[in-house]
C-alpha positions as CSV (number, residue, x, y, z in Angstrom):
1,M,1.2,7.9,-11.1
2,I,-0.4,7.0,-7.8
3,T,1.6,6.8,-4.6
4,I,0.9,3.9,-2.2
5,W,2.3,4.0,1.3
6,P,2.1,0.9,3.5
7,Q,0.2,3.0,6.0
8,Y,-2.7,3.2,3.5
9,L,-3.4,-0.6,3.9
10,N,-2.4,-1.1,7.5
11,K,-5.3,-2.6,9.7
12,N,-3.5,-1.4,12.9
13,L,-3.8,2.3,12.0
14,S,-6.7,4.7,12.3
15,I,-7.9,6.9,9.5
16,K,-6.1,9.8,11.2
17,E,-2.8,7.8,11.2
18,G,-3.0,7.2,7.4
19,R,-5.3,4.2,6.7
20,K,-7.4,4.9,3.6
21,I,-9.7,1.9,3.3
22,A,-12.0,0.0,5.6
23,K,-10.4,-2.2,8.2
24,E,-12.0,-5.4,6.7
25,D,-10.2,-4.7,3.4
26,C,-6.8,-4.0,5.2
27,V,-4.0,-6.2,6.2
28,K,-1.9,-6.2,9.3
29,D,1.5,-4.4,9.0
30,P,2.0,-4.7,5.2
31,S,5.6,-4.6,4.1
32,M,7.0,-3.0,0.9
33,N,8.0,-6.4,-0.3
34,E,4.4,-7.6,0.0
35,I,3.1,-4.5,-1.8
36,E,5.7,-5.1,-4.6
37,K,4.6,-8.8,-4.9
38,A,1.0,-7.7,-5.1
39,L,1.7,-5.1,-7.8
40,K,3.7,-7.7,-9.8
41,R,0.8,-10.2,-9.6
42,L,-1.7,-7.5,-10.6
43,G,0.5,-6.9,-13.7
44,L,0.9,-3.2,-13.0
45,K,3.8,-0.9,-13.8
46,Y,5.4,0.5,-10.7
47,D,8.5,1.9,-9.1
48,I,9.5,1.2,-5.5
49,D,11.2,3.9,-3.4
50,K,12.3,2.2,-0.1
51,E,14.0,5.3,1.3
52,S,10.9,7.5,1.4
53,A,9.2,8.4,4.7
54,Y,5.4,8.8,5.0
55,P,4.8,12.5,5.6
56,G,2.9,11.8,8.9
57,K,5.8,9.8,10.2
58,W,8.7,11.6,8.5
59,Y,11.2,10.0,10.9
60,E,10.4,6.5,9.8
61,K,11.5,5.2,6.3
62,S,8.5,3.0,5.4
63,G,9.0,3.2,1.6
64,R,6.4,3.8,-1.1
65,A,5.3,2.5,-4.4
66,L,4.6,4.7,-7.4
67,V,2.0,3.0,-9.6
68,E,0.7,3.6,-13.1
69,W,-3.1,3.2,-12.7
70,E,-6.1,4.5,-14.6
71,G,-8.8,4.1,-11.9
72,T,-9.2,5.7,-8.5
73,K,-6.6,5.6,-5.8
74,L,-8.9,3.9,-3.3
75,K,-9.7,1.1,-5.9
76,L,-6.0,0.6,-6.4
77,I,-5.3,0.4,-2.6
78,K,-8.1,-2.2,-2.2
79,E,-6.8,-4.3,-5.1
80,V,-3.3,-4.3,-3.6
81,S,-4.6,-5.1,-0.1
82,L,-6.8,-8.0,-1.4
83,K,-3.8,-9.4,-3.4
84,I,-1.7,-9.3,-0.3
85,K,-4.4,-11.2,1.6
86,E,-4.4,-13.8,-1.2
87,I,-0.6,-14.1,-1.1
88,R,-0.6,-14.5,2.7
89,N,-3.1,-17.4,2.6
């Protein structure tokens, strides 16, 4: 299981603040609903935990997705981000 936090895909954050992929691959302020839609459309098995707080911002419940994935974490984050871009257009 791979954990995806919205911070990983957020274009507005720096690497230090939690972004994991290049800004051009990111989206602006992704929501857990968008992440869930993207995972559904990618046909992946996942579990959403909306009460979790990103460790770097323990005071803010951003939620997270636990995803069954065989590849690398970065590849999964990029796939989800690209799917969100597709959904938004």
